[in-house]
Residue frames as a rotation matrix with the C-alpha (Angstrom) as fourth column:
MET 1
0.570 0.769 0.288 -72.73
-0.637 0.192 0.747 157.50
0.519 -0.609 0.599 -197.86
LYS 2
0.620 -0.349 -0.703 -70.20
0.407 0.909 -0.092 154.76
0.671 -0.229 0.706 -197.08
ASP 3
-0.487 -0.859 0.156 -67.75
0.328 -0.346 -0.879 157.18
0.810 -0.377 0.450 -195.44
ILE 4
-0.205 0.532 0.821 -70.54
-0.779 -0.597 0.192 158.59
0.593 -0.600 0.537 -193.28
ALA 5
0.790 0.549 -0.274 -71.58
-0.321 0.750 0.579 155.08
0.523 -0.370 0.768 -192.19
VAL 6
0.223 -0.794 -0.566 -68.01
0.623 0.563 -0.543 154.08
0.750 -0.231 0.620 -191.32
LYS 7
-0.585 -0.399 0.706 -67.56
-0.180 -0.785 -0.593 157.32
0.791 -0.474 0.387 -189.34
TYR 8
0.244 0.762 0.600 -70.67
-0.862 -0.112 0.494 156.57
0.444 -0.638 0.630 -187.27
PHE 9
0.801 0.041 -0.597 -69.60
0.080 0.982 0.174 152.95
0.593 -0.187 0.783 -186.82
MET 10
-0.138 -0.954 -0.267 -66.14
0.593 0.137 -0.794 153.92
0.793 -0.268 0.547 -185.56
GLU 11
-0.552 0.015 0.834 -67.74
-0.484 -0.820 -0.305 156.48
0.679 -0.572 0.460 -183.22
GLY 12
-0.923 0.113 0.367 -69.78
-0.282 0.449 -0.848 153.76
-0.261 -0.886 -0.383 -181.51
TYR 13
0.133 0.960 -0.248 -72.94
-0.962 0.065 -0.267 153.30
-0.240 0.274 0.931 -183.52
SER 14
0.016 -0.075 0.997 -73.66
-0.029 0.997 0.076 149.67
-0.999 -0.030 0.014 -184.24
CYS 15
-0.882 -0.376 0.284 -73.30
0.223 0.198 0.954 148.30
-0.415 0.905 -0.091 -187.76
SER 16
-0.237 0.873 0.426 -77.05
0.966 0.165 0.200 148.42
0.105 0.459 -0.882 -188.43
GLU 17
0.530 0.442 -0.723 -77.44
0.605 -0.795 -0.043 151.86
-0.594 -0.415 -0.689 -186.87
SER 18
-0.321 -0.745 -0.584 -74.52
0.043 -0.628 0.777 153.33
-0.946 0.224 0.234 -188.82
ILE 19
-0.824 0.097 0.559 -76.03
0.565 0.216 0.796 152.25
-0.044 0.971 -0.233 -192.16
VAL 20
0.176 0.981 0.077 -79.44
0.973 -0.186 0.139 153.68
0.150 0.051 -0.987 -191.27
GLN 21
0.400 -0.053 -0.915 -77.99
0.440 -0.865 0.242 156.90
-0.804 -0.499 -0.322 -189.84
ALA 22
-0.729 -0.674 -0.119 -75.98
0.172 -0.348 0.921 157.45
-0.663 0.651 0.370 -193.03
ALA 23
-0.564 0.615 0.550 -79.20
0.772 0.156 0.617 156.98
0.294 0.773 -0.563 -195.05
VAL 24
0.479 0.688 -0.545 -80.91
0.836 -0.547 0.045 159.50
-0.266 -0.477 -0.837 -192.75
ASP 25
-0.056 -0.610 -0.791 -78.08
0.243 -0.776 0.581 162.00
-0.968 -0.160 0.192 -193.26
LYS 26
-0.931 -0.323 0.172 -78.34
0.212 -0.094 0.973 161.61
-0.298 0.942 0.156 -197.03
GLY 27
-0.526 0.798 -0.295 -82.10
-0.739 -0.600 -0.305 162.21
-0.420 0.057 0.906 -196.91
TYR 28
-0.768 0.213 -0.604 -83.10
-0.299 0.715 0.632 158.73
0.567 0.666 -0.485 -198.07
VAL 29
-0.098 0.712 -0.696 -85.13
0.632 0.585 0.509 157.87
0.769 -0.389 -0.507 -194.96
SER 30
0.534 0.435 0.725 -86.68
-0.284 -0.715 0.639 159.49
0.796 -0.548 -0.258 -191.91
LYS 31
-0.484 -0.785 0.387 -84.71
-0.600 -0.025 -0.800 159.73
0.638 -0.619 -0.459 -188.66
GLU 32
0.212 0.666 0.716 -87.54
-0.973 0.212 0.091 157.89
-0.091 -0.716 0.692 -186.90
ILE 33
0.871 0.169 -0.460 -86.37
-0.274 0.946 -0.171 154.56
0.407 0.275 0.871 -188.30
LEU 34
-0.132 -0.988 0.078 -82.95
-0.629 0.023 -0.777 154.72
0.766 -0.152 -0.624 -186.61
SER 35
-0.257 0.049 0.965 -84.34
-0.930 0.259 -0.261 153.16
-0.263 -0.965 -0.021 -183.43
ILE 36
0.829 0.558 -0.028 -85.67
-0.534 0.776 -0.334 150.24
-0.165 0.292 0.942 -185.49
ALA 37
0.476 -0.722 -0.502 -82.07
-0.345 0.371 -0.862 149.38
0.809 0.584 -0.072 -186.45
THR 38
-0.010 -0.577 0.817 -80.82
-0.974 -0.178 -0.138 149.08
0.225 -0.797 -0.560 -182.86
PRO 39
0.430 0.163 0.888 -81.93
-0.605 0.782 0.150 145.49
-0.670 -0.602 0.435 -182.09
PHE 40
0.994 -0.084 -0.063 -80.32
0.001 0.601 -0.800 144.26
0.105 0.795 0.597 -185.32
SER 41
0.365 -0.912 0.186 -76.86
-0.884 -0.402 -0.238 145.08
0.292 -0.078 -0.953 -183.92
GLY 42
-0.522 -0.707 0.477 -74.42
-0.820 0.570 -0.054 142.24
-0.234 -0.419 -0.877 -183.46
GLY 43
-0.797 0.239 -0.555 -76.57
-0.164 0.798 0.580 139.84
0.582 0.553 -0.597 -185.41
MET 44
0.217 0.956 0.198 -79.68
-0.372 -0.107 0.922 140.61
0.903 -0.273 0.332 -183.35
GLY 45
0.331 -0.173 0.928 -77.71
-0.942 -0.111 0.316 139.93
0.048 -0.979 -0.200 -180.18
VAL 46
0.651 -0.090 0.754 -76.92
-0.162 0.954 0.254 136.34
-0.742 -0.287 0.606 -181.15
ARG 47
-0.282 -0.854 -0.436 -74.52
-0.571 -0.216 0.792 137.14
-0.771 0.473 -0.427 -183.99
CYS 48
0.052 0.382 0.923 -76.71
0.576 0.743 -0.341 135.63
-0.816 0.549 -0.182 -186.67
LEU 49
0.573 0.187 0.798 -77.65
0.800 -0.338 -0.496 138.05
0.177 0.922 -0.343 -189.49
CYS 50
-0.550 -0.835 -0.017 -74.95
0.833 -0.546 -0.090 140.69
0.066 -0.064 0.996 -189.99
GLY 51
0.080 0.587 -0.806 -76.21
0.632 -0.655 -0.414 144.04
-0.771 -0.476 -0.423 -188.72
ALA 52
-0.635 -0.345 -0.691 -74.81
-0.276 -0.734 0.620 145.85
-0.722 0.585 0.371 -191.77
VAL 53
-0.918 0.391 0.073 -76.99
0.265 0.464 0.846 143.63
0.296 0.795 -0.529 -193.94
ALA 54
-0.182 0.893 -0.411 -79.99
0.978 0.121 -0.172 144.19
-0.104 -0.433 -0.895 -191.68
GLY 55
-0.222 0.044 -0.974 -79.45
0.246 -0.964 -0.100 147.97
-0.943 -0.262 0.203 -191.73
ALA 56
-0.928 -0.144 -0.343 -79.39
-0.288 -0.307 0.907 148.00
-0.236 0.941 0.244 -195.51
GLN 57
-0.699 0.715 -0.027 -82.56
0.586 0.593 0.553 145.92
0.411 0.370 -0.833 -195.64
ILE 58
-0.133 0.628 -0.767 -84.28
0.801 -0.388 -0.456 148.29
-0.583 -0.675 -0.452 -193.21
VAL 59
-0.519 -0.124 -0.845 -83.50
-0.227 -0.934 0.277 151.20
-0.824 0.336 0.457 -195.53
ILE 60
-0.976 0.183 -0.114 -84.76
-0.058 0.289 0.956 149.28
0.208 0.940 -0.272 -198.57
GLY 61
-0.432 0.859 -0.273 -87.98
0.883 0.465 0.065 148.46
0.183 -0.213 -0.960 -196.73
ALA 62
-0.218 0.323 -0.921 -88.45
0.510 -0.766 -0.390 152.03
-0.832 -0.555 0.003 -195.51
ILE 63
-0.638 -0.093 -0.765 -88.24
-0.473 -0.737 0.484 153.32
-0.608 0.670 0.426 -199.06
PHE 64
-0.662 0.263 -0.702 -89.81
-0.649 0.268 0.712 150.56
0.375 0.927 -0.007 -201.14
GLY 65
-0.970 0.238 0.052 -91.87
0.164 0.798 -0.580 148.58
-0.180 -0.554 -0.813 -198.62
LYS 66
-0.399 0.906 0.143 -95.58
0.858 0.314 0.406 147.90
0.323 0.285 -0.903 -198.72
ASN 67
0.569 0.819 -0.075 -97.71
0.817 -0.552 0.168 151.04
0.096 -0.156 -0.983 -198.81
ASN 68
0.127 -0.582 -0.803 -94.68
0.302 -0.749 0.590 153.33
-0.945 -0.318 0.081 -198.84
ASN 69
-0.553 -0.247 -0.796 -94.78
-0.557 -0.601 0.573 155.55
-0.620 0.760 0.195 -201.91
GLU 70
0.382 0.881 -0.280 -97.67
-0.855 0.222 -0.468 153.39
-0.350 0.418 0.838 -203.09
HIS 71
-0.534 -0.606 -0.590 -95.48
-0.740 0.672 -0.020 150.29
0.409 0.426 -0.807 -203.35
ASP 72
0.609 0.780 -0.145 -97.00
-0.643 0.593 0.485 146.85
0.464 -0.202 0.863 -202.85
GLY 73
0.546 -0.487 0.682 -93.84
-0.551 0.405 0.730 145.35
-0.632 -0.774 -0.047 -201.34
LYS 74
0.889 -0.202 0.410 -92.74
0.408 0.754 -0.515 143.52
-0.205 0.625 0.753 -204.50
LYS 75
0.646 -0.679 0.350 -90.08
-0.130 -0.549 -0.825 146.14
0.752 0.487 -0.443 -205.24
ALA 76
0.378 -0.496 0.782 -88.69
-0.926 -0.218 0.309 145.87
0.017 -0.841 -0.541 -201.70
ARG 77
0.660 -0.099 0.745 -88.45
-0.154 0.952 0.263 142.09
-0.736 -0.288 0.613 -201.93
ALA 78
0.872 -0.348 0.344 -86.78
0.448 0.286 -0.847 142.25
0.196 0.893 0.405 -205.35
LEU 79
0.481 -0.722 0.498 -84.25
-0.429 -0.689 -0.584 144.83
0.765 0.068 -0.641 -204.15
ALA 80
0.503 -0.271 0.821 -83.63
-0.786 0.251 0.565 142.88
-0.359 -0.929 -0.086 -200.94
LYS 81
0.815 -0.181 0.550 -82.80
0.300 0.945 -0.134 139.85
-0.496 0.274 0.824 -203.07
GLU 82
0.742 -0.557 0.374 -80.54
0.243 -0.297 -0.924 141.92
0.625 0.776 -0.085 -205.32
TYR 83
0.464 -0.562 0.685 -78.75
-0.818 -0.569 0.087 143.35
0.341 -0.601 -0.723 -202.29
ASN 84
0.606 -0.184 0.774 -78.24
-0.457 0.716 0.528 139.87
-0.651 -0.673 0.350 -200.81
GLU 85
0.869 -0.283 0.406 -76.86
0.486 0.644 -0.591 138.52
-0.094 0.711 0.697 -204.08
LEU 86
0.582 -0.668 0.464 -74.37
-0.088 -0.619 -0.781 141.38
0.808 0.413 -0.419 -204.36
PHE 87
0.424 -0.409 0.808 -73.32
-0.906 -0.209 0.369 141.09
0.018 -0.888 -0.459 -200.72
SER 88
0.734 -0.082 0.674 -72.90
-0.124 0.960 0.252 137.33
-0.667 -0.269 0.695 -201.10
GLN 89
0.857 -0.486 0.173 -70.70
0.278 0.153 -0.948 137.81
0.435 0.860 0.266 -204.16
LYS 90
0.254 -0.776 0.577 -68.28
-0.548 -0.607 -0.575 139.71
0.797 -0.170 -0.579 -201.94
TYR 91
-0.285 -0.356 0.890 -68.59
-0.955 0.025 -0.296 137.86
0.083 -0.934 -0.347 -198.62
LYS 92
-0.714 0.038 -0.700 -70.20
-0.188 0.952 0.243 134.48
0.675 0.305 -0.672 -199.44
VAL 93
-0.305 0.609 -0.732 -72.28
0.885 0.465 0.018 134.65
0.352 -0.643 -0.681 -196.22
ASN 94
-0.112 0.288 0.951 -74.31
-0.126 -0.954 0.274 137.22
0.986 -0.089 0.143 -194.31
CYS 95
0.720 0.313 -0.619 -73.86
0.479 0.422 0.770 135.72
0.502 -0.851 0.154 -190.83
CYS 96
0.687 -0.425 0.590 -72.19
-0.604 -0.785 0.137 137.99
0.405 -0.450 -0.796 -188.26
LYS 97
0.723 -0.387 0.572 -70.67
-0.313 0.555 0.771 135.02
-0.616 -0.736 0.280 -186.47
VAL 98
0.567 -0.500 0.654 -68.95
0.764 0.616 -0.192 133.81
-0.307 0.609 0.732 -189.64
LEU 99
0.664 -0.261 0.701 -67.99
0.349 -0.720 -0.599 137.27
0.662 0.643 -0.386 -190.87
SER 100
0.488 -0.467 0.737 -66.35
-0.734 -0.677 0.056 138.14
0.473 -0.568 -0.673 -187.54
ALA 101
0.963 -0.191 -0.192 -64.82
0.249 0.902 0.353 134.71
0.106 -0.387 0.916 -186.84
GLY 102
0.148 -0.989 0.011 -61.33
0.744 0.104 -0.660 134.87
0.651 0.106 0.752 -185.41
PHE 103
-0.416 -0.220 0.882 -62.05
-0.318 -0.874 -0.368 137.73
0.852 -0.433 0.293 -183.04
SER 104
-0.490 0.186 -0.851 -62.36
0.685 0.687 -0.244 136.28
0.539 -0.703 -0.464 -179.56
ASP 105
-0.552 0.309 -0.775 -63.39
0.512 -0.607 -0.607 139.65
-0.658 -0.732 0.177 -178.13
PHE 106
0.048 0.686 0.726 -66.44
0.997 -0.076 0.006 140.85
0.059 0.724 -0.688 -180.03
HIS 107
0.909 0.368 -0.198 -65.98
0.397 -0.907 0.138 144.35
-0.129 -0.204 -0.971 -178.60
SER 108
0.040 -0.982 -0.183 -62.29
0.657 -0.112 0.746 144.69
-0.753 -0.150 0.641 -179.53
ILE 109
0.249 -0.064 -0.966 -61.03
-0.470 -0.881 -0.063 147.53
-0.847 0.470 -0.250 -181.67
GLU 110
-0.802 -0.595 -0.042 -59.56
-0.352 0.415 0.839 144.95
-0.482 0.688 -0.543 -184.06
ARG 111
-0.518 0.706 0.484 -62.97
0.764 0.636 -0.110 143.40
-0.385 0.313 -0.868 -184.66
ARG 112
0.410 0.678 -0.610 -64.52
0.333 -0.734 -0.592 146.85
-0.849 0.040 -0.527 -185.05
GLN 113
-0.199 -0.565 -0.801 -61.90
-0.638 -0.545 0.544 147.78
-0.744 0.619 -0.252 -187.66
HIS 114
-0.931 -0.089 0.355 -62.54
0.149 0.792 0.591 144.51
-0.334 0.603 -0.724 -189.49
CYS 115
-0.172 0.966 0.191 -66.29
0.876 0.239 -0.420 145.10
-0.451 0.095 -0.887 -189.47
SER 116
0.047 0.167 -0.985 -65.89
-0.118 -0.978 -0.172 148.70
-0.992 0.124 -0.026 -190.64
SER 117
-0.845 -0.356 -0.400 -64.97
-0.431 0.010 0.902 147.34
-0.317 0.934 -0.162 -194.08
ILE 118
-0.709 0.678 0.191 -68.16
0.704 0.693 0.154 145.27
-0.028 0.244 -0.969 -194.08
VAL 119
0.111 0.723 -0.682 -70.17
0.542 -0.619 -0.569 148.36
-0.833 -0.306 -0.460 -193.14
LYS 120
-0.338 -0.339 -0.878 -68.48
-0.459 -0.755 0.468 150.27
-0.822 0.561 0.100 -195.96
ASP 121
-0.996 -0.069 -0.056 -69.14
-0.083 0.510 0.856 147.55
-0.031 0.857 -0.514 -198.55
SER 122
-0.423 0.906 -0.022 -72.72
0.857 0.392 -0.335 147.07
-0.295 -0.160 -0.942 -197.38
CYS 123
0.133 0.443 -0.887 -73.35
0.208 -0.887 -0.412 150.79
-0.969 -0.129 -0.210 -197.69
THR 124
-0.674 -0.437 -0.595 -71.79
-0.489 -0.339 0.803 150.91
-0.553 0.833 0.015 -201.15
ILE 125
-0.896 0.404 0.186 -74.07
0.439 0.735 0.517 148.12
0.072 0.544 -0.836 -202.36
LEU 126
-0.081 0.915 -0.396 -77.10
0.843 -0.149 -0.517 149.82
-0.532 -0.375 -0.759 -200.81
GLU 127
-0.063 0.051 -0.997 -76.32
-0.126 -0.991 -0.042 153.22
-0.990 0.122 0.069 -202.25
ASN 128
-0.928 -0.276 -0.252 -75.81
-0.286 0.091 0.954 151.79
-0.240 0.957 -0.163 -205.74
ILE 129
-0.624 0.772 0.120 -79.20
0.779 0.605 0.161 150.08
0.052 0.194 -0.980 -205.52
LEU 130
0.094 0.674 -0.733 -80.83
0.621 -0.615 -0.486 153.29
-0.779 -0.409 -0.476 -204.30
LYS 131
-0.423 -0.328 -0.845 -79.25
-0.354 -0.798 0.487 155.39
-0.834 0.505 0.222 -207.05
GLU 132
-1.000 0.028 -0.003 -80.47
0.011 0.454 0.891 152.92
0.027 0.891 -0.454 -209.68
ASN 133
-0.518 0.847 -0.121 -84.01
0.787 0.527 0.320 152.79
0.335 0.070 -0.940 -208.33
LEU 134
-0.412 0.390 -0.823 -84.93
0.564 -0.600 -0.567 156.07
-0.715 -0.699 0.027 -206.65
VAL 135
-0.836 0.108 -0.537 -85.55
-0.422 -0.751 0.507 157.81
-0.349 0.651 0.674 -209.96
LYS 136
-0.768 0.548 -0.331 -88.23
0.036 0.553 0.833 155.19
0.639 0.628 -0.444 -210.61
ILE 137
-0.723 0.533 -0.439 -90.29
0.588 0.142 -0.797 156.01
-0.363 -0.834 -0.416 -207.49
């Protein structure tokens, strides 16, 4: 899944969209949720929450959220917390502005290459969580 997400990201999808589109391609979620990921790009336009984090959380919610597969939302919240803890172990923060500090041009290829590793790591964390929990649905 991570290689698919990075491919989409380097082709021009945003960080949040690339994570969701990879999950769509793998059959984890419906293609209809891709458009939900769009406003989470670039830290929701203000470079706050990293879009790769937001994309992963969207996928978790789509699968384990309230009333989906008869879930009450507790599983989604627990997995969201687990995801955040694992991401924070690697990056310490989940803020786009901090994660992409040092790149004066947000749209530069250098920043995009830097963020592709974040997309890859985010997707790896997400896929590991999904593999551990999908058999329990």
